[in-house]
N, CA, C and O atoms as CSV, one atom per row, in Angstrom:
chain,resi,resn,atom,element,x,y,z
A,1,MET,N,N,-10.250,14.669,8.871
A,1,MET,CA,C,-11.507,14.200,9.391
A,1,MET,C,C,-11.823,14.067,10.845
A,1,MET,O,O,-11.409,13.031,11.363
A,2,PRO,N,N,-12.502,14.944,11.644
A,2,PRO,CA,C,-12.562,14.706,13.052
A,2,PRO,C,C,-13.480,13.444,13.284
A,2,PRO,O,O,-14.488,13.230,12.611
A,3,ILE,N,N,-13.039,12.642,14.286
A,3,ILE,CA,C,-14.144,11.629,14.584
A,3,ILE,C,C,-14.878,12.288,15.908
A,3,ILE,O,O,-14.403,12.832,16.904
A,4,ASN,N,N,-16.046,12.051,15.559
A,4,ASN,CA,C,-17.323,12.515,16.641
A,4,ASN,C,C,-18.133,11.441,16.773
A,4,ASN,O,O,-17.957,10.382,16.170
A,5,SER,N,N,-19.110,11.683,17.617
A,5,SER,CA,C,-19.762,10.724,18.441
A,5,SER,C,C,-20.747,10.086,17.417
A,5,SER,O,O,-21.299,9.003,17.610
A,6,LYS,N,N,-20.920,10.878,16.283
A,6,LYS,CA,C,-21.827,10.339,15.173
A,6,LYS,C,C,-21.242,9.279,14.590
A,6,LYS,O,O,-21.785,8.207,14.324
A,7,ILE,N,N,-19.716,9.706,14.323
A,7,ILE,CA,C,-19.148,8.483,13.448
A,7,ILE,C,C,-18.941,7.214,14.337
A,7,ILE,O,O,-18.969,6.099,13.816
A,8,VAL,N,N,-18.707,7.400,15.858
A,8,VAL,CA,C,-18.649,6.245,16.642
A,8,VAL,C,C,-19.762,5.498,16.994
A,8,VAL,O,O,-19.786,4.302,17.288
A,9,ARG,N,N,-20.692,6.294,16.946
A,9,ARG,CA,C,-22.089,5.611,17.139
A,9,ARG,C,C,-22.498,4.628,15.985
A,9,ARG,O,O,-23.101,3.559,16.082
A,10,ARG,N,N,-21.995,5.290,14.820
A,10,ARG,CA,C,-22.199,4.427,13.630
A,10,ARG,C,C,-21.342,3.348,13.410
A,10,ARG,O,O,-21.892,2.442,12.785
A,11,ILE,N,N,-20.100,3.128,13.735
A,11,ILE,CA,C,-19.066,2.372,13.820
A,11,ILE,C,C,-19.755,1.229,14.595
A,11,ILE,O,O,-19.988,0.113,14.130
A,12,GLY,N,N,-20.120,1.756,16.129
A,12,GLY,CA,C,-20.776,0.759,16.947
A,12,GLY,C,C,-22.065,-0.123,16.351
A,12,GLY,O,O,-22.279,-1.313,16.578
A,13,ASP,N,N,-22.769,0.670,15.627
A,13,ASP,CA,C,-23.953,0.187,15.040
A,13,ASP,C,C,-23.335,-1.383,13.783
A,13,ASP,O,O,-23.608,-2.582,13.729
A,14,LEU,N,N,-22.505,-0.524,13.050
A,14,LEU,CA,C,-22.100,-1.596,12.129
A,14,LEU,C,C,-21.433,-2.854,12.655
A,14,LEU,O,O,-21.413,-3.923,12.045
A,15,ALA,N,N,-20.885,-2.626,13.855
A,15,ALA,CA,C,-20.157,-3.689,14.512
A,15,ALA,C,C,-21.201,-4.325,15.645
A,15,ALA,O,O,-20.849,-5.121,16.516
A,16,ARG,N,N,-22.418,-3.869,15.480
A,16,ARG,CA,C,-23.120,-4.339,16.501
A,16,ARG,C,C,-22.689,-4.394,17.853
A,16,ARG,O,O,-22.751,-5.421,18.529
A,17,ILE,N,N,-22.291,-3.402,18.222
A,17,ILE,CA,C,-21.846,-3.072,19.577
A,17,ILE,C,C,-22.650,-2.009,20.278
A,17,ILE,O,O,-22.795,-0.872,19.830
A,18,ASP,N,N,-23.177,-2.463,21.438
A,18,ASP,CA,C,-24.108,-1.401,22.225
A,18,ASP,C,C,-22.810,-0.609,22.811
A,18,ASP,O,O,-21.859,-1.166,23.359
A,19,LEU,N,N,-22.932,0.655,22.616
A,19,LEU,CA,C,-22.008,1.626,23.324
A,19,LEU,C,C,-22.547,2.553,24.267
A,19,LEU,O,O,-23.287,3.350,23.691
A,20,SER,N,N,-22.459,2.759,25.515
A,20,SER,CA,C,-22.868,3.583,26.360
A,20,SER,C,C,-22.420,5.166,26.091
A,20,SER,O,O,-21.457,5.443,25.376
A,21,VAL,N,N,-23.101,5.996,26.643
A,21,VAL,CA,C,-22.649,7.303,26.304
A,21,VAL,C,C,-20.946,7.632,26.703
A,21,VAL,O,O,-20.168,8.312,26.034
A,22,THR,N,N,-20.735,7.090,27.688
A,22,THR,CA,C,-19.252,7.003,28.124
A,22,THR,C,C,-18.418,6.388,27.254
A,22,THR,O,O,-17.405,6.961,26.851
A,23,ASP,N,N,-18.714,5.289,26.910
A,23,ASP,CA,C,-17.871,4.598,25.681
A,23,ASP,C,C,-17.979,5.667,24.253
A,23,ASP,O,O,-16.941,5.958,23.658
A,24,ILE,N,N,-18.724,5.963,23.996
A,24,ILE,CA,C,-18.642,6.779,22.792
A,24,ILE,C,C,-17.921,8.071,23.012
A,24,ILE,O,O,-17.292,8.478,22.035
A,25,ASP,N,N,-17.876,8.948,24.323
A,25,ASP,CA,C,-16.991,9.813,24.373
A,25,ASP,C,C,-15.506,9.419,24.496
A,25,ASP,O,O,-14.647,10.252,24.211
A,26,MET,N,N,-15.158,8.135,24.926
A,26,MET,CA,C,-13.971,7.669,25.280
A,26,MET,C,C,-13.277,7.240,23.823
A,26,MET,O,O,-12.112,7.460,23.492
A,27,PHE,N,N,-14.411,6.503,22.967
A,27,PHE,CA,C,-13.740,6.183,21.709
A,27,PHE,C,C,-13.564,7.166,20.742
A,27,PHE,O,O,-12.673,7.037,19.902
A,28,SER,N,N,-14.404,8.269,20.758
A,28,SER,CA,C,-14.155,9.483,20.116
A,28,SER,C,C,-12.996,10.214,20.362
A,28,SER,O,O,-12.423,10.786,19.434
A,29,GLU,N,N,-12.469,10.274,21.835
A,29,GLU,CA,C,-11.245,10.674,21.814
A,29,GLU,C,C,-10.107,9.997,21.453
A,29,GLU,O,O,-9.081,10.513,21.009
A,30,GLN,N,N,-10.347,8.602,21.691
A,30,GLN,CA,C,-9.301,7.844,21.091
A,30,GLN,C,C,-9.067,7.684,19.733
A,30,GLN,O,O,-7.984,7.848,19.172
A,31,LEU,N,N,-9.977,7.403,19.292
A,31,LEU,CA,C,-9.899,7.380,17.632
A,31,LEU,C,C,-9.423,8.659,17.110
A,31,LEU,O,O,-8.582,8.575,16.215
A,32,GLY,N,N,-9.792,9.854,17.491
A,32,GLY,CA,C,-9.432,11.152,17.231
A,32,GLY,C,C,-7.831,11.271,17.226
A,32,GLY,O,O,-7.250,11.760,16.257
A,33,GLU,N,N,-7.213,10.842,18.253
A,33,GLU,CA,C,-5.893,10.680,18.534
A,33,GLU,C,C,-5.157,9.694,17.522
A,33,GLU,O,O,-4.070,10.018,17.043
A,34,ILE,N,N,-5.645,8.732,17.271
A,34,ILE,CA,C,-5.119,7.895,16.164
A,34,ILE,C,C,-4.867,8.329,14.935
A,34,ILE,O,O,-3.893,8.097,14.219
A,35,VAL,N,N,-6.160,9.214,14.666
A,35,VAL,CA,C,-6.312,9.879,13.276
A,35,VAL,C,C,-5.255,10.970,13.260
A,35,VAL,O,O,-4.611,11.056,12.215
A,36,ASP,N,N,-4.965,11.827,14.251
A,36,ASP,CA,C,-3.892,12.910,14.261
A,36,ASP,C,C,-2.456,12.155,14.244
A,36,ASP,O,O,-1.534,12.741,13.676
A,37,LEU,N,N,-2.241,11.038,14.763
A,37,LEU,CA,C,-0.980,10.483,14.520
A,37,LEU,C,C,-0.838,10.051,13.086
A,37,LEU,O,O,0.202,10.154,12.435
A,38,MET,N,N,-2.085,9.510,12.610
A,38,MET,CA,C,-1.763,9.035,11.019
A,38,MET,C,C,-1.535,10.415,10.226
A,38,MET,O,O,-0.798,10.506,9.244
A,39,ASN,N,N,-2.208,11.395,10.742
A,39,ASN,CA,C,-1.896,12.705,9.716
A,39,ASN,C,C,-0.567,13.173,10.206
A,39,ASN,O,O,-0.047,14.107,9.595
A,40,GLN,N,N,0.016,12.678,11.168
A,40,GLN,CA,C,1.581,13.373,11.369
A,40,GLN,C,C,2.501,12.418,10.540
A,40,GLN,O,O,3.586,12.838,10.140
A,41,LEU,N,N,2.114,11.209,10.289
A,41,LEU,CA,C,3.053,10.232,9.354
A,41,LEU,C,C,2.761,10.641,7.920
A,41,LEU,O,O,3.555,10.391,7.013
A,42,ASP,N,N,1.695,11.226,7.745
A,42,ASP,CA,C,1.467,12.020,6.211
A,42,ASP,C,C,2.425,13.027,5.928
A,42,ASP,O,O,2.739,13.298,4.768
A,43,GLY,N,N,2.997,13.702,7.096
A,43,GLY,CA,C,3.872,14.872,6.742
A,43,GLY,C,C,5.407,14.431,6.578
A,43,GLY,O,O,6.251,15.204,6.125
A,44,VAL,N,N,5.698,13.102,6.993
A,44,VAL,CA,C,6.921,12.633,7.066
A,44,VAL,C,C,7.488,12.539,5.743
A,44,VAL,O,O,6.870,11.837,4.943
A,45,ASP,N,N,8.597,13.139,5.338
A,45,ASP,CA,C,9.569,13.086,4.121
A,45,ASP,C,C,10.037,11.890,4.023
A,45,ASP,O,O,10.958,11.600,4.786
A,46,THR,N,N,9.592,10.972,3.165
A,46,THR,CA,C,10.285,9.513,2.892
A,46,THR,C,C,10.912,9.513,1.735
A,46,THR,O,O,11.180,8.397,1.288
A,47,SER,N,N,11.299,10.642,0.973
A,47,SER,CA,C,11.815,10.676,-0.277
A,47,SER,C,C,13.024,10.180,-0.605
A,47,SER,O,O,13.276,9.762,-1.735
A,48,SER,N,N,13.949,10.194,0.465
A,48,SER,CA,C,15.212,9.587,0.457
A,48,SER,C,C,15.191,8.255,1.042
A,48,SER,O,O,16.281,7.901,1.491
A,49,ILE,N,N,14.221,7.415,1.155
A,49,ILE,CA,C,14.226,6.241,1.883
A,49,ILE,C,C,14.176,5.151,0.922
A,49,ILE,O,O,13.126,5.097,0.281
A,50,LYS,N,N,15.059,4.265,0.665
A,50,LYS,CA,C,14.847,3.255,-0.352
A,50,LYS,C,C,13.675,2.217,0.147
A,50,LYS,O,O,13.473,1.956,1.333
A,51,GLU,N,N,12.938,1.670,-0.952
A,51,GLU,CA,C,12.019,0.727,-0.653
A,51,GLU,C,C,12.657,-0.349,-0.277
A,51,GLU,O,O,13.716,-0.548,-0.872
A,52,MET,N,N,12.287,-1.269,0.692
A,52,MET,CA,C,12.645,-2.421,1.362
A,52,MET,C,C,12.491,-3.616,0.503
A,52,MET,O,O,13.395,-4.437,0.344
A,53,ASP,N,N,11.275,-3.697,-0.069
A,53,ASP,CA,C,11.064,-5.289,-0.592
A,53,ASP,C,C,11.747,-5.390,-1.789
A,53,ASP,O,O,11.820,-6.528,-2.251
A,54,SER,N,N,12.376,-4.302,-2.541
A,54,SER,CA,C,13.333,-4.505,-3.683
A,54,SER,C,C,14.657,-4.792,-3.176
A,54,SER,O,O,15.401,-5.445,-3.909
A,55,GLU,N,N,15.065,-4.423,-2.072
A,55,GLU,CA,C,16.402,-4.651,-1.653
A,55,GLU,C,C,16.599,-6.010,-0.965
A,55,GLU,O,O,17.604,-6.701,-1.130
A,56,ILE,N,N,15.581,-6.330,-0.195
A,56,ILE,CA,C,15.824,-7.465,0.516
A,56,ILE,C,C,15.123,-8.465,0.091
A,56,ILE,O,O,15.583,-9.481,0.612
A,57,GLY,N,N,14.177,-8.726,-0.640
A,57,GLY,CA,C,13.348,-9.816,-1.491
A,57,GLY,C,C,12.621,-10.369,-0.530
A,57,GLY,O,O,12.737,-9.953,0.623
A,58,ASN,N,N,11.801,-11.337,-0.827
A,58,ASN,CA,C,10.908,-11.713,0.134
A,58,ASN,C,C,11.458,-13.090,0.787
A,58,ASN,O,O,10.666,-13.570,1.597
A,59,GLY,N,N,12.647,-13.816,0.600
A,59,GLY,CA,C,13.359,-14.667,1.288
A,59,GLY,C,C,13.105,-15.995,0.586
A,59,GLY,O,O,13.527,-16.990,1.176
A,60,HIS,N,N,12.450,-16.181,-0.640
A,60,HIS,CA,C,12.301,-17.508,-1.262
A,60,HIS,C,C,13.104,-17.696,-2.607
A,60,HIS,O,O,12.780,-18.399,-3.564
A,61,GLU,N,N,14.121,-16.980,-2.476
A,61,GLU,CA,C,14.947,-17.137,-3.602
A,61,GLU,C,C,15.671,-18.825,-3.599
A,61,GLU,O,O,15.970,-19.452,-4.616
A,62,ASN,N,N,15.784,-19.158,-2.602
A,62,ASN,CA,C,16.648,-20.304,-2.424
A,62,ASN,C,C,15.988,-21.438,-2.379
A,62,ASN,O,O,16.624,-22.491,-2.342
A,63,ARG,N,N,14.615,-21.437,-2.376
A,63,ARG,CA,C,13.764,-22.209,-2.331
A,63,ARG,C,C,13.601,-23.086,-3.602
A,63,ARG,O,O,13.717,-22.508,-4.683
A,64,PRO,N,N,13.318,-24.555,-3.589
A,64,PRO,CA,C,13.205,-25.374,-4.756
A,64,PRO,C,C,12.048,-24.981,-5.638
A,64,PRO,O,O,10.968,-25.027,-5.050
A,65,LYS,N,N,12.016,-24.729,-6.482
A,65,LYS,CA,C,10.838,-24.705,-7.415
A,65,LYS,C,C,9.799,-25.542,-7.227
A,65,LYS,O,O,10.142,-26.724,-7.267
A,66,ASP,N,N,8.518,-25.332,-7.014
A,66,ASP,CA,C,7.542,-26.452,-7.093
A,66,ASP,C,C,7.035,-26.747,-8.242
A,66,ASP,O,O,6.159,-25.989,-8.657
A,67,ILE,N,N,7.426,-27.907,-9.070
A,67,ILE,CA,C,7.077,-28.093,-10.374
A,67,ILE,C,C,6.447,-29.482,-10.208
A,67,ILE,O,O,6.916,-30.398,-9.532
A,68,VAL,N,N,5.257,-29.503,-10.962
A,68,VAL,CA,C,4.441,-30.839,-10.863
A,68,VAL,C,C,4.931,-31.731,-12.015
A,68,VAL,O,O,4.718,-31.545,-13.213
A,69,SER,N,N,5.724,-32.874,-11.364
A,69,SER,CA,C,6.210,-33.550,-12.416
A,69,SER,C,C,5.108,-35.098,-12.699
A,69,SER,O,O,5.312,-35.944,-13.570
A,70,GLU,N,N,4.228,-35.101,-11.917
A,70,GLU,CA,C,3.394,-36.133,-12.214
A,70,GLU,C,C,1.829,-35.737,-11.859
A,70,GLU,O,O,1.542,-34.991,-10.922
A,71,GLY,N,N,0.964,-36.277,-12.644
A,71,GLY,CA,C,-0.427,-35.796,-12.215
A,71,GLY,C,C,-1.337,-36.488,-13.076
A,71,GLY,O,O,-0.970,-37.089,-14.086
A,72,ASN,N,N,-2.702,-36.397,-12.624
A,72,ASN,CA,C,-3.673,-37.063,-13.613
A,72,ASN,C,C,-3.489,-38.726,-13.198
A,72,ASN,O,O,-3.526,-39.642,-14.020
A,73,CYS,N,N,-3.309,-38.864,-11.905
A,73,CYS,CA,C,-3.210,-40.385,-11.376
A,73,CYS,C,C,-4.270,-40.974,-10.628
A,73,CYS,O,O,-4.119,-41.765,-9.697
A,74,VAL,N,N,-5.434,-40.516,-11.117
A,74,VAL,CA,C,-6.576,-40.703,-10.108
A,74,VAL,C,C,-6.881,-42.337,-9.959
A,74,VAL,O,O,-7.441,-42.876,-9.005
A,75,GLU,N,N,-6.497,-42.811,-10.846
A,75,GLU,CA,C,-6.971,-44.389,-11.062
A,75,GLU,C,C,-5.868,-45.123,-9.880
A,75,GLU,O,O,-6.289,-45.856,-8.985
A,76,SER,N,N,-4.586,-44.825,-10.037
A,76,SER,CA,C,-3.819,-45.266,-8.800
A,76,SER,C,C,-3.817,-44.863,-7.492
A,76,SER,O,O,-3.362,-45.653,-6.665
A,77,ILE,N,N,-4.286,-43.654,-7.081
A,77,ILE,CA,C,-4.971,-43.228,-6.095
A,77,ILE,C,C,-6.018,-43.982,-5.440
A,77,ILE,O,O,-6.085,-44.380,-4.277
A,78,LEU,N,N,-6.882,-44.112,-6.478
A,78,LEU,CA,C,-8.152,-44.731,-6.007
A,78,LEU,C,C,-8.154,-46.436,-5.714
A,78,LEU,O,O,-8.894,-46.984,-4.898
A,79,LYS,N,N,-7.226,-47.074,-6.512
A,79,LYS,CA,C,-7.241,-48.547,-6.380
A,79,LYS,C,C,-7.183,-49.031,-5.181
A,79,LYS,O,O,-7.700,-50.141,-5.051
A,80,ASN,N,N,-6.641,-48.474,-4.102
A,80,ASN,CA,C,-6.660,-49.023,-2.808
A,80,ASN,C,C,-7.841,-48.717,-2.025
A,80,ASN,O,O,-8.039,-49.342,-0.984
A,81,ALA,N,N,-8.635,-47.832,-2.412
A,81,ALA,CA,C,-10.020,-47.550,-1.615
A,81,ALA,C,C,-10.753,-48.351,-1.902
A,81,ALA,O,O,-10.920,-48.873,-3.004
A,82,PRO,N,N,-11.540,-48.628,-0.440
A,82,PRO,CA,C,-12.386,-49.646,-0.440
A,82,PRO,C,C,-13.735,-49.531,-1.318
A,82,PRO,O,O,-14.232,-50.515,-1.866
A,83,GLU,N,N,-14.312,-48.150,-1.403
A,83,GLU,CA,C,-15.241,-47.800,-2.415
A,83,GLU,C,C,-15.184,-46.728,-3.036
A,83,GLU,O,O,-14.999,-45.720,-2.353
A,84,THR,N,N,-15.297,-46.604,-4.249
A,84,THR,CA,C,-15.217,-45.284,-4.824
A,84,THR,C,C,-16.502,-44.847,-5.907
A,84,THR,O,O,-17.305,-45.695,-6.296
A,85,LYS,N,N,-16.552,-43.835,-6.204
A,85,LYS,CA,C,-17.838,-43.388,-7.102
A,85,LYS,C,C,-17.374,-42.298,-7.794
A,85,LYS,O,O,-16.913,-41.362,-7.142
A,86,GLU,N,N,-17.411,-42.238,-9.081
A,86,GLU,CA,C,-17.330,-41.277,-10.301
A,86,GLU,C,C,-15.896,-40.492,-9.951
A,86,GLU,O,O,-15.686,-39.279,-9.952
A,87,GLY,N,N,-15.001,-41.565,-9.659
A,87,GLY,CA,C,-13.692,-40.764,-9.354
A,87,GLY,C,C,-13.378,-40.282,-7.816
A,87,GLY,O,O,-12.294,-39.830,-7.446
A,88,PHE,N,N,-14.372,-40.441,-7.111
A,88,PHE,CA,C,-13.858,-40.107,-5.678
A,88,PHE,C,C,-14.128,-40.994,-4.477
A,88,PHE,O,O,-15.077,-41.776,-4.426
A,89,PHE,N,N,-13.352,-40.845,-3.644
A,89,PHE,CA,C,-13.793,-41.753,-2.487
A,89,PHE,C,C,-15.326,-41.518,-1.910
A,89,PHE,O,O,-15.994,-40.484,-1.879
A,90,THR,N,N,-15.651,-42.911,-1.445
A,90,THR,CA,C,-16.991,-42.801,-0.628
A,90,THR,C,C,-16.770,-42.911,0.685
A,90,THR,O,O,-15.874,-43.658,1.079
A,91,VAL,N,N,-17.430,-42.299,1.436
A,91,VAL,CA,C,-17.543,-42.724,2.716
A,91,VAL,C,C,-18.967,-42.805,3.338
A,91,VAL,O,O,-19.933,-42.288,2.778
A,92,LYS,N,N,-19.064,-43.500,4.563
A,92,LYS,CA,C,-20.453,-43.607,5.166
A,92,LYS,C,C,-20.626,-42.272,5.761
A,92,LYS,O,O,-19.761,-41.563,6.277
A,93,LYS,N,N,-22.109,-42.004,5.578
A,93,LYS,CA,C,-22.733,-40.952,6.007
A,93,LYS,C,C,-22.270,-40.688,7.752
A,93,LYS,O,O,-22.399,-41.716,8.417
A,94,VAL,N,N,-21.924,-39.857,8.285
A,94,VAL,CA,C,-21.752,-39.826,9.666
A,94,VAL,C,C,-22.642,-38.844,10.352
A,94,VAL,O,O,-22.898,-39.149,11.517
A,95,ILE,N,N,-23.243,-37.593,9.851
A,95,ILE,CA,C,-24.315,-36.884,10.359
A,95,ILE,C,C,-25.729,-37.653,10.029
A,95,ILE,O,O,-25.985,-38.457,9.133
A,96,GLU,N,N,-26.419,-37.206,10.902
A,96,GLU,CA,C,-27.733,-37.928,10.608
A,96,GLU,C,C,-28.764,-36.643,10.544
A,96,GLU,O,O,-29.961,-36.823,10.319
């Protein structure tokens, strides 16, 4: 799909950017080159390349498991609060 001035103008409108005629011409050319490069990448044969995410992993294998061992202790958390209401901390209004 070629990038023409109509597409660049539409992108500018969506981004709420005022583009001059020079900008539209420049971006049309630059975006066209980017699309051409992406089309070149589509032609690259990657069938013999192994997927990296299954080979390397995500690096979190040695981290300890995040297991909740205690919970539902609202009373013990709120017992030191100066004021509470309906199970929540209460604070003075700061914004007027």
